[in-house]
C-alpha positions in Angstrom: 32.1 73.6 -0.9 34.2 72.0 1.3 31.5 70.3 2.7 29.5 69.5 0.0 32.5 67.4 -1.3 33.7 65.7 2.0 29.8 64.4 1.8 30.0 63.4 -1.6 33.2 61.4 -0.6 31.3 59.7 2.3 28.1 58.9 -0.2 30.5 57.7 -3.0 32.6 55.3 -0.4 29.0 53.9 0.8 28.0 53.1 -2.5 31.3 51.3 -3.6 31.2 49.4 -0.3 27.9 48.4 -0.4 28.3 47.6 -4.0 31.4 45.3 -3.3 29.5 43.5 -0.2 26.6 43.0 -2.5 28.0 41.0 -5.3 29.9 39.1 -2.7 26.6 38.2 -1.0 24.8 37.4 -4.4 27.8 35.0 -5.5 26.8 33.6 -1.7 23.5 33.2 -2.5 23.7 32.4 -6.1 25.6 29.4 -5.2 23.9 28.5 -2.1 20.6 28.7 -2.9 20.0 28.3 -6.5 17.1 30.0 -7.1 14.7 33.1 -6.2 11.8 29.4 -5.8 14.6 27.9 -3.0 14.7 31.2 -1.0 11.0 31.2 -0.8 10.4 27.9 -0.4 13.2 28.2 2.7 10.9 31.6 3.4 7.7 29.8 3.5 9.0 26.4 5.4 9.7 28.9 8.3 6.5 30.7 8.3 5.1 26.9 8.7 7.4 26.1 11.5 6.2 29.1 13.3 2.6 28.1 12.7 1.9 31.4 10.8 -0.7 31.4 7.8 1.2 34.0 5.1 0.6 34.8 1.8 3.0 34.6 -1.0 3.4 38.4 -1.2 4.1 39.0 2.5 6.6 35.7 2.6 8.4 38.0 -0.6 8.3 41.0 1.5 9.9 39.4 4.6 13.2 38.6 2.7 15.9 40.7 3.2 16.2 43.7 1.1 19.5 42.5 -0.9 17.4 38.7 -1.7 14.4 41.2 -3.2 16.6 43.7 -5.1 20.0 43.5 -5.5 20.3 39.5 -5.9 18.3 39.5 -8.7 19.4 42.9 -10.1 22.8 41.0 -10.1 21.9 37.9 -11.5 20.4 40.0 -14.6 23.2 41.6 -15.2 25.0 38.6 -15.6 22.5 37.2 -17.7 22.9 40.2 -20.0 26.6 40.0 -20.0 26.6 36.3 -21.0 24.9 37.0 -24.3 28.3 39.4 -25.4 30.7 37.2 -23.5 32.5 34.7 -26.0 31.9 31.1 -24.6 35.7 30.5 -24.4 35.7 33.3 -21.8 32.6 32.1 -19.6 34.9 28.6 -19.3 38.4 30.4 -18.9 36.8 32.2 -16.0 34.6 28.8 -14.3 38.4 27.4 -14.1 40.2 30.3 -12.5 36.8 30.2 -10.1 37.7 26.5 -9.4 41.5 27.1 -9.0 40.5 29.4 -6.6 38.2 27.2 -4.6 35.5 29.3 -5.5 36.2 31.9 -2.6 32.9 34.1 -2.7 30.9 31.4 -4.2 29.5 33.6 -7.4 29.2 32.2 -11.1 31.5 32.9 -13.9 29.0 35.6 -15.7 28.2 37.8 -12.6 32.1 37.9 -11.4 32.6 39.0 -15.2 29.7 41.4 -14.6 31.2 42.2 -11.7 34.1 44.0 -13.7 32.3 46.2 -15.0 30.2 47.2 -12.3 33.0 47.7 -10.0 35.2 49.8 -13.0 31.8 52.1 -13.3 31.2 52.6 -10.0 35.2 53.6 -9.1 35.0 55.9 -12.5 31.4 57.0 -11.4 32.8 58.2 -7.8 35.4 60.0 -9.0 33.6 61.3 -11.8 31.6 63.3 -9.0 34.2 63.9 -6.6 36.0 66.3 -9.7 32.6 67.5 -10.5 32.0 68.9 -6.8 35.6 69.7 -6.3 36.7 73.0 -6.1 38.5 74.8 -9.3 42.2 75.2 -7.7 42.1 71.2 -7.2 40.7 70.4 -10.8 44.0 72.3 -12.2 46.7 70.5 -9.8 45.2 66.6 -11.0 44.1 66.5 -14.4 40.3 64.6 -14.2 40.7 63.3 -18.0 43.8 60.8 -17.1 42.7 60.0 -13.0 39.2 58.7 -14.1 40.4 56.7 -16.9 43.3 55.3 -14.7 41.1 54.5 -11.8 38.4 52.8 -14.1 40.9 50.5 -15.8 42.3 49.9 -12.4 38.5 49.1 -11.3 38.2 47.2 -14.2 41.3 44.6 -13.8 40.9 44.4 -10.0 38.7 41.5 -10.0 41.1 39.7 -12.1 43.9 40.4 -10.3 42.4 39.5 -6.6 41.5 35.9 -8.1 44.8 35.1 -9.5 45.9 36.6 -6.1 43.6 33.6 -4.4 44.8 31.2 -6.9 48.6 31.4 -6.2 47.8 31.4 -2.6 45.3 28.4 -2.4 47.9 26.3 -4.9 50.7 27.3 -2.5 48.7 26.1 0.8 48.1 22.7 -1.2 51.9 22.1 -2.1 52.8 22.8 1.4 50.7 20.7 3.2 51.3 17.8 0.6 54.0 16.1 2.4 52.3 15.6 5.7 49.3 14.3 3.8 50.6 12.3 1.7 52.5 10.7 5.1 49.1 10.3 6.8 48.0 8.5 3.8 50.9 6.2 3.8 50.4 5.2 7.3 46.8 5.1 6.9 47.3 2.6 3.8 50.3 1.0 5.7 47.7 0.3 8.2 45.2 -1.7 6.1 42.9 1.2 5.5 41.9 1.6 1.8 42.7 4.6 0.0 39.5 5.9 -0.1 39.0 6.0 3.9 42.8 6.9 4.2 41.6 10.1 2.0 38.7 10.7 4.6 41.1 10.1 7.6 43.4 13.1 6.3 40.6 15.0 5.4 39.1 14.8 9.0 42.6 15.1 10.2 43.2 19.1 9.2 40.9 22.2 8.1 42.8 23.4 4.8 42.3 23.8 1.0 44.0 19.9 0.4 41.7 18.2 3.1 38.5 20.3 1.4 39.7 19.0 -2.1 39.8 15.4 -0.7 36.8 15.7 0.7 34.7 16.6 -2.0 36.6 13.8 -4.6 35.3 11.6 -1.6 31.5 13.1 -1.9 31.6 12.4 -5.4 32.7 8.9 -5.3 30.1 8.1 -2.7 27.8 9.8 -5.6 28.8 7.1 -8.2 31.8 8.7 -9.9 34.7 6.4 -10.9 37.6 6.7 -8.1 39.8 7.6 -11.0 37.1 10.2 -12.6 36.6 12.0 -9.3 40.5 11.7 -8.4 41.5 13.7 -12.2 38.9 16.0 -11.6 40.2 17.1 -8.3 43.8 17.6 -9.8 41.9 19.8 -13.0 40.3 22.1 -9.8 43.5 22.2 -7.7 46.0 22.9 -11.2 49.6 22.1 -9.9 52.0 19.7 -11.6 52.7 17.9 -7.9 49.2 17.1 -7.6 48.7 16.1 -11.0 51.8 13.3 -11.0 50.3 11.7 -7.4 47.1 11.4 -8.9 48.7 9.8 -12.6 50.9 7.8 -10.3 47.6 6.2 -8.0 45.8 5.6 -10.6 48.4 3.6 -12.6 49.3 1.5 -9.4 45.7 0.5 -9.4 45.3 -0.5 -13.1 48.9 -2.3 -12.7 48.3 -4.0 -9.4 51.4 -2.1 -7.4 51.4 -1.6 -3.9 49.4 1.2 -2.8 51.6 2.0 -0.3 55.0 1.5 -1.9 53.7 4.5 -4.3 52.4 6.5 -1.6 55.7 6.3 0.1 57.8 7.1 -2.9 55.6 10.0 -3.5 55.6 11.5 -0.1 59.4 11.3 0.0 59.3 13.0 -3.7 56.9 15.9 -1.9 59.6 16.4 1.0 62.1 16.7 -1.5 60.5 19.4 -3.5 59.4 21.3 -0.7 62.8 21.3 0.8 64.1 22.6 -2.9 61.4 25.3 -2.5 62.4 26.3 0.9 66.2 27.0 -0.2 64.8 28.5 -3.3 62.9 31.3 -1.3 66.1 31.4 0.8 68.6 32.3 -1.9 66.1 35.3 -3.4 66.1 36.7 -0.1 69.0 38.3 -0.5 68.0 39.7 -3.9 64.7 40.9 -2.2 66.7 42.8 0.6 68.7 45.0 -1.7 65.5 47.4 -2.5 64.9 48.1 1.2 68.2 48.0 2.2 68.9 50.5 -0.4 66.2 53.0 0.0 65.2 52.8 4.3 68.8 50.9 5.8 71.6 52.5 3.8 70.2 56.2 4.1 69.3 56.0 7.7 72.9 54.9 8.2 74.3 57.7 6.5 72.5 60.1 7.9 73.5 58.9 11.4 77.4 58.2 10.9 77.7 61.7 8.2 75.6 64.4 10.2 78.0 64.8 12.8 80.7 65.1 10.5 78.7 67.8 8.5 77.8 69.8 11.7 81.5 69.8 12.5 83.1 70.9 9.2 79.8 73.5 8.7 81.1 74.9 12.2 84.7 75.1 11.0 84.0 77.0 8.1 81.5 79.1 9.6 84.4 79.9 12.1 86.9 80.3 9.7 85.1 82.6 7.2 83.7 84.9 10.8 87.6 84.9 11.8 
């Protein structure tokens, strides 16, 4: 029975890891390729470059397993979940994915479906474990409590992970904004236009802020108005500092105020806010250190200081009792 439970653990772990990896790969393929026709077209172009003649069936069978089976399955699950999901929930999820920078290249419907897939996989895995586990372990751990708890955890895990990505991305952008605004100011004062200055920032660094600038520049080049592209960039970032900066830039264009002066003021304000944020984190440090000091540092100090005295007292009391 012990060997069976070990194999169940191994097989279940492989299934969960494979399922999560398949979701990530499917999301990447969904955004980058767009549809199965694009995948087949790229495969057909590859065969034509080699000079080989192949039928449509051979081309489709030459695709990897996840493109032939996993991706269509997940897309189908996403389509079914979209029918029963409120539209406002899909829009909120799309906004959160944009705020996170779309890290896994997954549509909102597929992401919502992944929550049910992960919850079902985790709950089913634990159900199989308890099904083949010895009766003694089932008495120690109540499966009727553990399985629902971990199923709920699996359901909310993608949402918590996405929120952590949003917080990390916004923190990175907030930290990079003062330096980026300084470079924008220098470029504009040197005679470059605002679009060219944004292009310099996107070339100088490789972070979330430079990627956002690069996307806004590409949208302007495709014909979108610059103020609309900048507003959309601020909405995709979701920071009050970025929204204020974009509003100041748009207002300076409409009123004819010097762009270099506006950028200089904005960069100074960003540096002040970054200094204030660093001071705030420094003030939080002593409070955060209380818990590890109380449960880790102080007990060790007490053991080192009081253990010799305790042993000495025990020896004295034992010697006095024997005497």
